[in-house]
VEXRO-37870 format. One line per field, with one value per residue (C-alpha): residue number from 1; residue in three letters; x, y, z. Coordinates in steps of 0.02 Angstrom, whole numbers, plus 50000, padded with zeros to 5 digits. Each point is the difference from the previous one (the first is absolute). Layout:
residues N
num	c(NUM ...) $
residuo	c(ALA ...) $
xx	c(X ...) $
yy	c(Y ...) $
zz	c(Z ...) $
//
This chain:
residues 460
num	c(1 2 3 4 5 6 7 8 9 10 11 12 13 14 15 16 17 18 19 20 21 22 23 24 25 26 27 28 29 30 31 32 33 34 35 36 37 38 39 40 41 42 43 44 45 46 47 48 49 50 51 52 53 54 55 56 57 58 59 60 61 62 63 64 65 66 67 68 69 70 71 72 73 74 75 76 77 78 79 80 81 82 83 84 85 86 87 88 89 90 91 92 93 94 95 96 97 98 99 100 101 102 103 104 105 106 107 108 109 110 111 112 113 114 115 116 117 118 119 120 121 122 123 124 125 126 127 128 129 130 131 132 133 134 135 136 137 138 139 140 141 142 143 144 145 146 147 148 149 150 151 152 153 154 155 156 157 158 159 160 161 162 163 164 165 166 167 168 169 170 171 172 173 174 175 176 177 178 179 180 181 182 183 184 185 186 187 188 189 190 191 192 193 194 195 196 197 198 199 200 201 202 203 204 205 206 207 208 209 210 211 212 213 214 215 216 217 218 219 220 221 222 223 224 225 226 227 228 229 230 231 232 233 234 235 236 237 238 239 240 241 242 243 244 245 246 247 248 249 250 251 252 253 254 255 256 257 258 259 260 261 262 263 264 265 266 267 268 269 270 271 272 273 274 275 276 277 278 279 280 281 282 283 284 285 286 287 288 289 290 291 292 293 294 295 296 297 298 299 300 301 302 303 304 305 306 307 308 309 310 311 312 313 314 315 316 317 318 319 320 321 322 323 324 325 326 327 328 329 330 331 332 333 334 335 336 337 338 339 340 341 342 343 344 345 346 347 348 349 350 351 352 353 354 355 356 357 358 359 360 361 362 363 364 365 366 367 368 369 370 371 372 373 374 375 376 377 378 379 380 381 382 383 384 385 386 387 388 389 390 391 392 393 394 395 396 397 398 399 400 401 402 403 404 405 406 407 408 409 410 411 412 413 414 415 416 417 418 419 420 421 422 423 424 425 426 427 428 429 430 431 432 433 434 435 436 437 438 439 440 441 442 443 444 445 446 447 448 449 450 451 452 453 454 455 456 457 458 459 460) $
residuo	c(MET LEU ASP ALA ILE ARG TRP ASP THR ASP LEU ILE ARG ARG TYR ASP LEU ALA GLY PRO ARG TYR THR SER TYR PRO THR ALA VAL GLN PHE ASN SER GLN VAL GLY THR PHE ASP LEU PHE HIS ALA LEU ARG GLU SER ARG LYS ALA LEU ARG PRO LEU SER LEU TYR VAL HIS VAL PRO PHE CYS ALA ASN ILE CYS TYR TYR CYS ALA CYS ASN LYS VAL ILE THR LYS ASP ARG GLY ARG ALA LEU PRO TYR LEU GLN ARG LEU GLU GLN GLU ILE GLN LEU ILE SER CYS HIS LEU ASP PRO ASN GLN LYS VAL GLU GLN LEU HIS PHE GLY GLY GLY THR PRO THR PHE LEU SER HIS ASP GLU LEU ARG GLN LEU MET ALA GLN LEU ARG LYS HIS PHE ASN LEU LEU ASP ASP ASP SER GLY ASP TYR GLY ILE GLU ILE ASP PRO ARG GLU ALA ASP TRP SER THR MET GLY LEU LEU ARG GLU LEU GLY PHE ASN ARG VAL SER ILE GLY LEU GLN ASP LEU ASP PRO ALA VAL GLN ARG ALA VAL ASN ARG LEU GLN SER LEU GLU GLU THR ARG ALA VAL ILE GLU ALA ALA ARG THR LEU GLN PHE ARG SER ILE ASN ILE ASP LEU ILE TYR GLY LEU PRO LYS GLN THR ALA GLU SER PHE ALA ARG THR VAL ASP GLU VAL ILE ASN LEU GLN PRO ASP ARG LEU SER VAL PHE ASN TYR ALA HIS LEU PRO GLU ARG PHE MET PRO GLN ARG ARG ILE ASN SER SER ASP LEU PRO ALA PRO ALA GLU LYS LEU ASN MET LEU GLN ARG THR ILE GLU GLN LEU THR ALA ALA GLY TYR ARG TYR ILE GLY MET ASP HIS PHE ALA LEU PRO ASP ASP GLU LEU ALA ILE ALA GLN GLU GLU SER THR LEU GLN ARG ASN PHE GLN GLY TYR THR THR HIS GLY HIS CYS ASP LEU ILE GLY LEU GLY VAL SER ALA ILE SER GLN ILE GLY ASP LEU TYR CYS GLN ASN SER SER ASP LEU SER GLN TYR GLN ASN THR LEU ALA SER ALA GLN PRO GLY THR SER ARG GLY LEU LEU CYS ASN GLN ASP ASP ARG LEU ARG ARG ALA VAL ILE GLN GLN LEU ILE CYS THR PHE SER LEU ALA PHE VAL GLN ILE GLU LEU ALA PHE ASN ILE ASP PHE ARG GLY TYR PHE ASN GLU LEU TRP PRO GLN LEU GLN ALA MET ALA GLU ASP GLY LEU ILE GLU LEU ASP SER GLU LYS ILE VAL VAL LEU PRO ALA GLY ARG LEU LEU VAL ARG SER VAL CYS MET VAL PHE ASP ALA TYR LEU GLU GLN GLN ASN ARG GLN ARG PHE SER ARG VAL ILE) $
xx	c(49980 50034 50179 50032 50002 50173 50045 50085 50022 50054 49848 49884 50069 49977 49827 49922 49874 49829 49859 49837 49980 49891 49862 49913 50040 49956 50025 49872 50085 49918 49823 49882 49826 49933 49968 49842 49848 49953 50169 49999 49827 50055 50157 49900 49878 50144 50071 49833 49981 50170 49971 50173 50054 50014 50123 49926 50094 49915 50077 49976 50078 49997 50150 49998 50182 50101 50164 50104 50072 49830 49946 49835 49827 49945 49894 50080 49871 49971 49816 49947 49830 50065 50003 49813 49950 50142 49944 49825 50065 50115 49855 49905 50152 50003 49821 50014 50149 49950 49833 50098 50098 49949 49978 50108 50151 50108 50101 50169 50088 49942 50110 49958 50120 50011 50022 49979 49862 49992 49954 49825 49916 49970 49810 50044 50120 49869 49869 50118 50049 49819 49958 50145 49941 49820 50042 50156 50044 50127 50078 49957 50135 50147 50080 49995 50136 49911 50120 49995 50126 50035 50068 50057 49954 49822 49980 50003 49962 49813 50016 50105 49875 49858 50092 50032 49818 49949 50105 50164 50148 50145 50064 50118 50079 50071 50159 50120 50137 50027 50126 49919 50088 49935 49826 49994 50058 49856 49871 49973 50042 49979 50087 50071 49889 49843 50050 50050 49833 49904 50113 49982 49813 49998 50102 49894 49842 50073 50006 50084 50125 50083 50076 50105 50032 50163 50063 50177 50056 49899 50066 50128 50030 50177 50055 50042 49837 49899 50100 49947 49819 50019 50078 49850 49880 50089 49978 49810 50010 49870 49954 50027 50089 49978 50150 49947 50112 49937 49966 50004 49876 49939 49935 49874 49967 49967 50042 50178 50027 50015 50156 50163 50090 50169 49956 49983 50144 50116 49976 50159 49933 49830 50094 50094 49839 49924 50162 50010 49814 50013 50151 49907 49842 50095 50098 49837 49930 49888 49980 50003 49833 50033 49950 50040 49915 50074 49923 50045 50033 49838 49894 49870 50087 50167 49923 49902 50156 50091 49853 49993 49817 50032 49905 49987 49854 49948 50021 50182 50067 49858 49945 49832 50037 49876 49860 49904 50048 49853 50049 49880 50013 50076 50153 49982 50055 49916 50076 49861 50057 50081 49921 50086 49892 50022 49879 50014 50147 49897 49896 49858 49989 49999 49860 49896 50009 49943 49863 49929 50002 50148 50167 50147 50094 50093 50131 50082 50067 49952 50151 50036 50096 50168 49961 49955 50158 50116 49909 50035 50186 50017 49901 50116 50161 49947 49931 50118 50151 49991 49905 49989 49957 49902 49868 49966 50008 49870 49887 50002 50042 50157 50185 50076 50163 49911 49867 50128 50141 50023 50025 50136 50153 49941 49983 50172 50076 49920 50069 50172 49988 49951 49823 49922 50042 49932 49990 49882 49881 49995 50045 50063 50024 50168 50034 50084 49843 49862 50002 49985 49859 49895 50130 49990 49809 50009 50081 49834 49891 49929 49937 50152 50082 49839 49993 50077 50116 49993 49834 50091 50119 50174 50030 50113) $
yy	c(50082 49833 49975 50016 49839 49932 49927 49833 49923 49828 49982 50057 49868 49865 50048 50071 49854 49993 50018 50090 50186 49964 50121 49857 49840 49876 50062 49998 49842 49907 50057 49859 49978 49927 50180 50080 50111 49924 50035 50178 50038 49929 50107 50158 49964 49987 50163 50080 49938 50066 50162 49990 50145 49964 50016 49985 49948 50023 49917 50080 49882 50097 50075 50081 49941 49852 50018 49848 49984 50000 49853 50077 49934 50112 50012 50089 50091 50166 49974 50112 49922 49838 50085 50021 49817 49981 50148 49933 49838 50096 50099 49840 49939 50158 49983 49812 50021 50159 49932 49879 50142 50135 50178 50056 49909 50144 49980 50063 49951 49990 49951 49989 49889 49907 50003 50187 50067 50163 49896 50037 50160 50142 49953 49818 50051 50112 49861 49872 50115 50044 49815 49973 50151 49939 49828 50025 50126 50100 50147 50175 50098 49950 49904 49831 49934 49996 49957 49961 49932 50123 49975 50178 49960 49976 50149 50190 50150 49975 49818 50046 50130 49876 49871 50130 50053 49817 49983 49924 50078 49879 49952 49866 50037 49867 50064 49846 50083 50158 49936 49999 49836 49911 50075 49933 49827 49986 50094 50141 50168 50130 50165 50087 50149 49892 49935 50172 50077 49871 50025 50189 49980 49889 50122 50147 49910 49951 49812 49944 49875 49957 49830 49958 49821 49952 49837 49943 49856 50045 49971 50123 50071 50040 50057 50170 50024 49947 50119 50142 49947 49995 50175 50067 49914 50077 50168 49965 49978 49861 49960 49813 49894 49818 49926 49830 49862 49944 49812 49926 49855 49986 49825 50075 50171 50002 50186 49965 49885 50159 50047 49939 49914 50045 50183 49971 50065 49869 49960 50097 50149 49988 49998 50154 50090 49962 50051 50164 50032 49972 50120 50133 49992 49991 50155 50088 49967 49849 49866 49813 49931 49822 49889 50125 50147 50170 50150 50170 50010 50095 49879 49899 49833 50060 50066 49839 49899 50104 49973 49814 50014 49966 49856 49905 49940 49970 50187 49991 50096 50083 50095 49918 49816 49997 50021 49863 50005 49980 49966 50048 49958 49861 49913 50111 49924 50026 49974 49995 49944 49830 49975 50033 49990 50047 50040 49904 50064 49964 50152 49902 49882 50149 50088 49843 49955 50174 49995 49852 50109 49902 50078 49977 49895 49855 49946 50046 49936 49999 50026 49875 50038 49958 50111 50148 49973 49994 50148 50103 49951 50039 50167 50058 49955 50079 50162 50038 49890 49932 49871 49989 49818 50046 50089 49844 49890 50103 50016 49816 49912 49915 49986 50080 49901 49838 50032 50044 49888 49916 50170 50052 49934 50107 50153 49970 49986 50166 50078 49934 50076 50170 50011 49994 50018 49851 49962 49918 50152 50071 50010 50162 50016 50089 50139 49870 49889 50129 49984 49814 50001 49887 49867 50012 49989 49845 49904 50013 49956 49826 49982 50051 49828 49936 50136 50023 50148 50043 50082 50137 50141 50006 50104 50128) $
zz	c(51010 49915 49944 49814 49898 49962 49828 50010 49829 50065 50116 49859 49880 50128 50064 49841 49991 49917 50127 50048 50030 50153 49968 50094 50095 49945 49828 49857 49931 50146 49956 49954 49929 50167 50058 49933 50028 50166 50072 49933 50075 50166 50005 49951 50145 50123 49929 50023 50180 50046 49909 49924 49887 49814 49860 49824 49844 49831 49850 49829 49878 49835 49908 49830 49964 50059 50090 49966 50176 50087 50109 50061 49962 49856 49841 49853 49896 49907 50022 50145 49990 50079 50169 50010 50026 50121 50102 50009 50077 50113 50068 50032 50100 50096 50050 50036 50117 50089 50056 50113 50084 50122 49940 50148 49937 49939 49839 50055 49839 49818 49851 49817 49903 49837 49856 49977 50112 49895 49849 50068 49942 50121 50008 50038 50135 50076 49997 50074 50144 50028 50019 50122 50104 49995 50067 50102 50135 49910 50096 49943 50093 49896 50147 49913 49891 49830 49857 49817 49877 49855 49824 49949 49821 50057 50111 49988 50111 49985 50046 50152 50050 49987 50109 50133 49993 50022 50162 49941 50094 49946 49830 49942 49831 49885 49921 49993 49898 49897 49874 49827 49947 50155 49976 49824 50054 50123 49895 50125 49921 50134 50009 50151 49959 50012 50171 50063 49945 50102 50151 49993 49988 50152 50100 49946 50045 50167 49986 50164 49929 49835 49963 49846 49939 49918 49929 49985 49897 49844 49824 49933 50178 50060 50167 49923 49912 50152 50107 49889 50024 50186 50001 49900 50119 50154 49918 49999 50189 50027 50181 49968 49870 49953 49910 49939 49937 49829 50004 49824 50005 49817 50032 50122 49929 49814 49965 50062 49851 49894 50096 49919 50146 49924 50034 50184 50112 50075 50188 50045 49907 50091 50163 49946 49957 50173 50094 49909 50024 50185 50010 49899 50103 50163 49950 49958 50174 49967 50132 49951 50065 49936 49853 49862 50088 50047 50081 50063 50185 50040 49899 50099 49954 50065 50159 50027 49977 50128 50122 49959 49942 49816 49923 49834 49902 49817 49970 50060 50148 50092 50157 49983 50026 50146 49868 49920 49816 49878 49821 49861 49820 49896 50083 50155 50168 50167 50173 50130 50171 49967 49831 49832 49849 49819 49862 49832 49895 49840 49951 49921 50149 50122 49903 49980 50188 50047 49872 50096 50160 50077 50058 49884 50124 49919 50122 50167 50166 50181 50114 50139 50158 49925 49855 50117 50102 49851 49921 50153 49996 49815 50020 50138 49908 49835 50077 50145 49961 50176 50101 50190 50044 50155 49894 49903 50153 50094 49849 49954 50166 49930 50039 49845 50003 50027 49866 49866 50060 49833 49918 50123 49896 49850 50109 50080 49826 49951 50162 49962 49826 50071 49937 50171 50187 50092 50184 50127 49998 49826 49815 49929 49811 49982 49870 49884 50012 49971 49810 50029 50129 49889 50019 50188 49992 49890 50140 50092 49850 50033 49822 49900 49976 49925 49873 49828 50030 49813 50042 50099 49957 50075 50151 49916) $
//
């Protein structure tokens, strides 16, 4: 079993920098408009020839209400009819992409995100899943990881029953905070009873896994009030928890301008929230997976981390990183072999492109050898908290110390500070460094110095 994380306030203050979350390397900031339809079709052809398994991500951007903290690509509307033209284009995209793949490529993982996927009516959800099953090889034996993001205010028992019937077996539930003052400050009024009802439905209907999302650092939060929320969440016994740091970037995300910055907790209070949360979850038996994520010891993520098979992609930590990821819908990102590509984030542009029978691809990146090497390094560090140099040397035919010689002083400084153990054969992220693993990964990021760090959230 991995050692518990160790809280070190001094280290956190020194290494709590702004930087990427490394759901990919290179990150989406590096995507450019040089990548287009030709690159996508070529990558799909290679995927088909190799018969690689698939992971599908479907983006449903619509929400009935705006949450002020939200940084997702979404469309706020009470008009449920707006989903119909979008779904028509989405079905076109499904047909367009699937014809370049082999029917024998199994879809091991499926995820509906947003927005609020259950903004769609029951009939629309049925139709969308029917199209996916018609054009992709979805599994019928409940062995796949088929998940959907749920807003408990937009779901009830009948919705949960429909989702289970359609093949979903995992749910991720947005909760964020239970304190009424915080909920009013971020315009998300959601009772514990609503959330509990959805979880009870999921358990009764035998969904395989339940994840709950929390956010610390929201307006009006205090360490005491957030600790009460965490206690209530522990009582709900989710299999996984995501405890995100709220990044206040009103210059980039317009809804955040409605948040009064004077209501935000001070940095020291945020640190107190995180420390208490870690103590509460650890005492309740949850394992720290990394990057804001916690799981029960018998969860697949925890087991995969023990066995050093855990991976990371645009859906976060996953046991399906070996799959080619196909993103469908506005703003969705695909990772197919060495190609990253993203659909337009503008709804009208996405729909107009599909209307002309072209994929929605607007930008992307094709990884070179250095990208692949650094991606492997970052993936190992962020998933297993360790890196054996020989694995990288054999895979990429390099001398690790020689290749990264200019980085060695930074790594030695981290070793002296107690973040990592460093010798001629390996890097091990120590318990005091695990909360700061992003900072360790940033040392290996060849693009970071060229980037504006204000685009990224802080590590803690």
